[in-house]
N, C-alpha and C positions, 0 to 999 in steps of 0.2 A: 381248446382249453388253455393251451400254452399262451396263445395270443391274448386271451382275457386276463391271465395272470400278469403278463407283461404290461398290459394297459393299466391294471390296478397298481402295479409297482411304480410305473411312471407317474401316476397321479399322486402317489404317496410321497414321492421325492419332492423336496422343496425347490422352488424356482430360483436360479442363480442370477436371473436378470436384474432384479432390483438391488442385489448385493454386489456380487463379484463382477457382474456385467457393467454396472454403473462405475465401479472402481476401475475397471479396465479402460473404459472409454475416457474417464477423467485422467488416468495416468498417461494415455496417449497424447491428449491435449496438453497436459502439464509438461510433458517431455518436449513438445514443440516450443512452448513458451519458455521453458528453461534454456533452450538453445538461444532464443531471443535475448534472454537475460544475460547470458554469457557475452553475446555480441555487444549489447549495450554497455555492459560493465567494462569491456575492453576499450570501447570508444570513450567512455567517461574518464578512465585513468590515463588514457593517452592524450586526450584533448584538454583535460583540466588538471595538470600535474600540480598546480599551485592553488587548488581550491582549498577552502577552509578545512582544517583537519577533522572537524566534527563530521562534515559531510562525507569526506573520504573514508573515515572510520565506519560511519553508518553504512555506506555502500558495501564496504568489504565484509562487515558483519552480516548484512542481509544476504550477500552472495554465499557465504559459508552456510548460513541457516537454510537457504534455498537448496543448496547442494545436499545437505543432510536430509532435508524434507523429501526430496525426490528419491534419494537412496532408500530411506526407510519405507516409503510407499511401494517401491519396487520389491522390497523384501516382503511386504504384506501380500502383494499379488502373487509372488512366487510361493509363499507359504500356503496360501489358500488354494491355488490352482495347480501347483506341481507337487509340493511335499504332502499336501493333504488331499490329493486327488481321489475322489470316490469316498472320502471319509466325511460324511455330512455332519457328524458330531464335532469334528475338529473345526469345521467352518464356523461354528457358533462360538468358538473360543476367541477371546480378545488377546491377540498375540502382542508381545512386548513392543515390536516395532510400530504397531498400530497406535499404541498409547504414546510413544515418543513422537510420532508424526503429528499427533494432535497437540502435544506440548509445543513443538517447534512452530506449528501453524499459529498458535496464539502469540508466540514470541515475535514472529514476522509481522503480524498485524500491529502489535504494540510498538515495535521499533519504527515502522512506517508512520504511525500516528505521532510518535515522538518527534520525528523529523519535521512533519507538517506543523506541529505545535511550536517548534523552535522558529520556523519561518514566519508563522503568524505572530509570534511574540516579538520578532524584530519589527514587523509592521505596526504592531500595537503600540510601540513606543512613540510613534508619531500620530497615528489615527485614534483608535479607540482601544483602551486597555481591557475593557470589560469582555470583549469577544475572546481574546487569547486566554484570559482567566477562566471563562466559561468552558471553553474547549478543553483546557488543561484539567479541570475538575472532572469532566466526563471521561477523559482518557485515563485518569487515575481510577475512576469507577470501572472502566474496562479492564484495567490491570488487576484490580481486586477480583472481578468476576472471573478473569482468566486463571488466576491463582487457585480460586475455589474449584473451578472446572478441572484443572490439571490434578488437583488433589483427589477429587471425586472420581476421576477416570481410573485411578489406581485402586479404588475400592470395589470395582466390579471386575468380573472374570469372563463374562460372556456378553456377546453383542446383544442378546435378548434382554439384558439388564439395563440397557441405555435409558429406558423410560424412568428408571429410578433417579436419574440426574437431569431429567427433562426441564425442570424449572431453571437450573443453572444454564443449560444450553439456550433456552429461549431468552433469558435475560442477556446473555452474552451476544447473541445474534442481533437482538433488538438494539442494544447500545452501540454495537459496531456499525450497523446501518445508519443510525442516527448521527454518529460522529462523521461518517463518510459524507453524508449530505451537508452537514454543518460546515465541515472543512472546505468542501468544494465551493459552497456559496460564499463563505467568508473570504477565501483567497480571491475569488472572482470580484467580490465587492471591493477589496483593497486594490486590485489591479484596475478596476473601474475608477476608483478615486484617483489613482496615479495617472490614468489616462486623461481625466478632466483637468489635472493640474499641470499638464505640459501641452504646449501647442505644436510639438513636433509631430508631423504626419507619419514619419517612419517609425517613431516610437509608439504611436497609437496603433499602428498595424501590428507591431510585435506584441503589444500588450493584449490586443484583441485575440491574436493567435494563441497566446498563453492562456487567456481566459477560456477559450474553447477547449484547449487540451485539458485544463484542470477540471472543467465541468464534465467533459466526456469521461475522463478517468474516474472522477469521484462518483458520478452517477452510475458508471459501469460496475464498480465494486459494490455500490449500494444495491444495484439490481441483482447481482449475484448473491449478496448476503440476504436480500429479501427472498430470493428464490430458495435459498437454503433453509430459511426459516419456514417458508410455506410447505416445502416438501417434508420437513421434519414433522410438521403438524398434520399434514394431509396423509402422508404415507409412513405411519409408524412401523417400526420393525424392519425398515430398509436402510440402506447405506447411501441413498441418493443425496441426502443433505451433506454427508461427508465427502462424497465425490465432487460436489459443487465447491466445497471448501478447498479441496486440493487445487482446483483451477483458480479459485479466487486468490489464493496466496501468491500465485505466479503473476496475476494481474496487478496486485498491489506493488510488487517490486518493479515490474515493467513500466507501470505508469509513473512511478517515482523516477526511474532512470530516464524515461522519455522526457520528463519535465526538466531534469538536470541537463540532458544533452541538447535540449532545445535552445539553450543559451548560446550567445555568440562568444567567440574567443576574443581576447583583448587585442585590439589593433592599434599600433603606434601611429598616431597622426599628429601633425604639427600645425594643422590648419583648423580654424573654427573660432568661434567667439568665446572668450574666456569669461567665466563667472566665478566669484568666490564660492566654492562648494566644499562640502564635507563628504568624504566617502570612506568606506570601511575596507581597509586592506585585508584581504583574505578572510573577511567576515569577522574580524576581531577589533582592530584598532581604528580609532577615528583620527583622521589626518586632514588638516585644513590646508588646501593649496588652491591657487588659481589655475584651474585646468579647463580645457574645452568641455562644454556640455555634451558634445558628440562623443567624447572619450568616455564619459560616464556611462552613456547609453550603450556603447559598444564594448565596455569593459567586461572582464570575466567576473560577473556577479550573478547572483540569483535574481529571479524576477521580483521578489519582494525587496531586495536591496536596491534594485534599479528604481522602483517606484519610490522608495523611501528617500533615496538620494536626489531624485529629480524634484520631489516636493520640497525637500529641505533646501536645495540649491535655489529654487525659485523664491522661497521665503527670505533667505539671506540676501539675495540680490535686491529685493524690494526694500529691505531694511537698510542696506548700504546706500541705495538711492535716496532714501528719506534723510539719512544722516548727511 
C-alpha cells in the first residue's frame, strides 16, 4: 500500500529536468566560457593598450555585463535548488535575479551587435553604404524588441506565464538570428573584397583566416539562437530555451574577443616598399604619410581597417602614377 502511494506521489511531482536540470547544465557550460572570457579580456587589454577607446570601452562594458549575468544566474540556481528545495510552488515563481539575467542578456547581445555595426560602418565608407545602413536598422529593431521584452518580463510573476509574452520572445529570437547571419556574411564579403584588392600572399592568408573565424562565430551564435527559438516553440512550459540563451551570451563575447585578439600587434619595420597611404590612428584620425605597405598590414588595426587601408592605398598609388 505504501509503495503504491509513493509511486503516485512521485508521478504527481513535476519533473525538474526540462527546467532546473537544463539551467544547471547551462550554468556549468557558461562558467567554463566565462573563464575563457576572462582570459581573452586579459590578453586583449595587455596586447592592445593603444586600441581605439570605443573598442576598449566596449570590451570592458561587456566583461562587466557578463560577470553580472553569470552572478545572477548562479543566484537563480541557488534559489530554486537550495533555498526552495522541496517547495515545488516556489519553483514556479519568477525570481528577481531571473528577470535581471534576461535583461542583461539582451544588453550583451545589443552591445555586441553595436560593435559589429561600427566595424561594418567603417568598411561601408569605402565599399557599400547600403549594407551598414540595413544592418543598423535591424539592430535598432532588435533594441526596440529587447526593450519591449524587458518591460513585459516584469509584468509576469510565474514561469508558467511566459506564454503570455511568447510573440515578443519569438520576434526577438528571429531578428537576432537574422542579424547574426547577415553580419557574418557582410563581414566576410568585405574581407573578400579586401583580399581581391591586394596581391600580398601573406595578407590574403590572414584575411582568409579572419573570414573563417567570423563565419564560424556568426553561424555558431545563429545556430544557438535558432535552437533556442525551436525549443521555445516545441517544448513550451520549459526553460530549455533560456538555458541555451545563457550559453549563447558567453559565445557572443568570446567570439568578439577572439576576433579582436586574432589581430597582430604593430611591428616597427624600416624595410619595405613605400606607398602614399592613409591610415587611421587608433581608429579615429586620418593621417597621410608615406609608410611601407607591410607596416599597414602588420599594424595594430582591426580586420576591417586593414582591408579599408589596403584598398585605399592601392587606389591612391594608381592615382599618383597617373599624375
